[in-house]
N, C-alpha and C positions, 0 to 999 in steps of 0.2 A: 400596806406599804405602797408608796407612790413614787414613781420615778419619772423624770422628765429627760427627754433626749432630743437635743437640737441637731439640726443638719442644714446644709445648704451654703455654708460659708465658703470662701475661697478668695482668689485674687481676681480683681476686676479693675479695668481702667476707669479713670475719672469720666463721669457721664454714663457709666454703665449701670446695669441692674442686677440684683440678686433677689432670690426668694428664700427666706429662711423658714424652716418648719420646726415645730416643737410638738412632739407626740407624748402624750401622757399614758403611762402604763399604770394600771390600778384605777380605783374609782374615786373621783372627786365629785363634789356636789354639782359644780357647774363649770363649763369651759370658760365662762366669763370671769372666773377667778384666776385667770392667767394674765401675766404681763411680760413685756419685753424690756430688758435692760441691756446696757452696754458698758464696757470699761476700756477706755483707750489707754494706751501706754503712758504710765506715769500720772494717771488721773483717777479720780474716784469713780466708782460705778454710778451710773445715772439711769433714771427711768426714761424709756423711749415711747412705749405705747402700751395700752391696755384697754380694758372694758370697765365701765361702771357695773355695779351690781344689777342695774336695770338693763344692761346689755348694750348701752351706747359706747362707741369707741372714743378714746381719748389719745391724742398724739402730742408728743412734746413739741413745743414751739420751734426748737432747733431743727426738727425734721419734717415739720408740717408742710404738706404739699408735695413731699417727695416720698414719704413712707406711708404705708397703709397696713392696718392690721386686719386679719380676717380669721374665720374659724370654720371648722367642720366638726360638728357635734358627733356625727356618725363615726368619725375617725379619732375622736378625742384629741384634736390637733388644733393648734393656732399657728398662724403664718404671719410673717412680716415681709411685705413686698417693699423693696428698697429700690427706688429709681433715682436717676440723676445723682449718682453717688459722687462724693467728694473725698479727697484725701483725709479730711478731718472725721470722716465716718469710720475710718479704720479703727477697729476695736474688737474685743471678744464680745459676742452677743450671747445673752443668756435669757432663758425664760424662767419664770418664777411663779409659784402659787402665792397670790397676794391676799386671799381671803379664805376662810373656811378652816376645816379641821387640819389641813396640811399646810397652813400658811407658813411661808418661809422656806419651803422646799425649792431648791435651785436645780437647774440642769447643769451639765458639765461645760457648756459654752461651745460656741462655734466661731472661729476666727474669720473676720472679714478684713481683707486688706485692699485698699483702693490706692492704686499706684500705676503710673505709666512706665 
């Protein structure tokens, strides 16, 4: 059984920063098999960032230059550093297992609100 737990969301002013964390409990093949998604109010869930199977990071064009993904294999965790936040970044952010035996497992999400 694998569970994903996100944390780090909150209320931040435009231009501010947040760092989201996703910790994996249980055993997955590779921390590279994790990705970040988000769902804004009234919109479909969209992919934000992740890793290729080879370990290279990929960032959605909509957040490129502002968001970065990182990982800590020793802690079975992936992180999403979000800088220069905009009101349109307001969403529930989720991590997901995108490859491997547990593909499709989602975390419960963490709410990010960007507002003055």
